[in-house]
N, C-alpha and C positions, 0 to 999 in steps of 0.2 A: 855832559854837565848835569849836575844834580838839579832837578826841576825846582825843588823847594828852595835851594840857595839862590837860584835865579829869581824866583818870586819874591824872596826877602829883599834882594837888591832892587827890584822894581818898586818895592814898597818903601824904599829909603834906607834899607839895612845895608850892612857891609857887603861889598862885592867879593865873591870868592876868588881865590887865586888857584889856577889850575895848571897842571903840568901837561906835557905831551905824554902819550901812552906809546911806548916803544919797547918791544921785546918783552912783553908781559909785565911791565911795571911803569909807573909814572916817573917822569924825569923833568928836571927844570930846563933842559936843553941848553944850547949854546948862545941863543939870541937874547936880546933885550926884552923886557916885559912889554906887552901890548894890551891896551884896553879894548874889550869888546863892548860896544855900545848898542843900545836899542836905537834903531834909526829914527824912530818916531819921537822919542823923548830925550835922547842923548844920555840916558841913564847908563852908568857903567854897570854891566851885568857880570863881568868877570875880568880878571887879568890873566893872560896866557903868555907863554914865551913865544917870541917870533923865531920860528925854525930857521936853521941855517944849513949849509951844505953838510957839515959834520953830522947833524941830526938826520938828514936824509941818508947819508952813508950808513949810519947805525941802523936805521929802519930797514934799508934795503938788505943789509947783511942778515938781519934778523928774519926778514921774510924769506929770503933765499934759503937760509938754514932750515926754516920750518918746512918749506916746500920739499927740500931734499931729505927731510927727516920725517917726523911724526905726521905732519899735515899731508905730505905727499902720499902717505899710505892709507889715508882715509878715502873711501870710494867717493866719486863725485856726488852721488845722491846724499851721502852722509855730510859732505861739505855744505851742500845747499841747505840741508836742514839746520845745521849749526849756524850758518851765516844768517838764516832767516830769523833766528832768535836774538841776534845782536841788538842791543839797545843800550841803555845806560849802565847795565850790569855786565858789560862785555868782559870785564876782568874776572867774573865769577862763573862763566859758562863752561869752563874747562878747555878752552882753546890752548893748544901748545904755544909757548912763548914765541913771539915773532910773527904770528899769523895776522894779528890786527895791530897796526901802528897808526896813531893819530898824530899828525904833525900840524901845528898851527903856524901861521905866518902870513906873509904878504907875497907880492909878486916875485921877490927874490927866492922865497921858499919854493914857489911853483916852478920857477926856472930851474932850480937845483934838482927838482924831481924830474922834470922833462929831460934835462941834460945828463942825468945819472945813467952810466952805462949798464947798471944792473937792473934797470926797469925796462921791460920789453913792450909794454902796452900803455898808452896814455889815452884817457877818456876825459874830455873837457866840454863843459857847457858854459858859454859866455860870449864875450865880444868877438866880432870878426877880426879886429886888429890883433888881439892876443891869440886867437885861434890860428891866424895866418903864421904868426911867429912859431907857435907850437908845431904846426904842419911842416914848416921849413926845417926846424930842428929834427923832428921825427924822420923826415925824408933823408936828411944827411946821415942820420944814425941808423936808418933802416928799421925804425920802430913801427909797430902797428899803432894806428891812431884812430880815434872816433871823435869827431868834432860836431857839436850842435851850436851853431853860431847865429848871433844877431837876430833871433826870431822875435816877433811881436805876436804874442798869443792872443788871437781875437776871440771875443765872445760874440757869437753870431745869433742875433735875436730875429727870428723870422716873423713876418706879419701876423701869423696866426698864433703866436706864442701867448702863453698865460703871463701877462706882464706882472701880475701880483707875485709870481714866483721867479720870473726871469730877471727882474731888476735887482732884487736882493741877492740872487745867485750870481749875477754879474759883478755886483759890488764885492761880494765875498771872494770872487775869483781873483781880484787884484789885491785885496788887503789881507787875505789868508796868509799866515806866516810873515806878516808885515811886508808882503810883496816880494819876499826873498825866496822865490821858487822859480825854476826855469819855465814852468808852465803858468805863471801868474798871468791872468787875463788882462793885458795892459791896454786893450782898446775894445770898444764895442762897435759892432757893425750891424 
């Protein structure tokens, strides 16, 4: 998402409408529009489509095609260098179509991704309940899976700590990225 457009929305300007990025181009997708809100202010930052199974199918076909084509011929070290450069300008870094696909959506979109037969590996960070469901599905489908579940990232402040630095650091640990990071320091010990 363009940072300037998000900043304008935060300042009361119009929220941008974004599409999903699938097979080298932006698309409106099959789902209904969904508002992305700042959790602290409830300001609408953008409107994105809610991805559906058809969108997942399209993205998986694109990714498989890229792996069997141009992307599969790039040596692993070259792939790593290209992927390290991905940011907001992903469409302009010269990746073959289908290599990067951005699907937006809710739990139904995630379920479609997990259940798609063309996806061989699932990595998930989130709740134990959802992780258990993903693990069950992955087990039935013999998919590789990595789950990081239900953690509560502690900030450990030892008795000899410099409190002038530790307290603001601990505060930043939970509120950085509005707390929406898997390693957000959600408790202090």
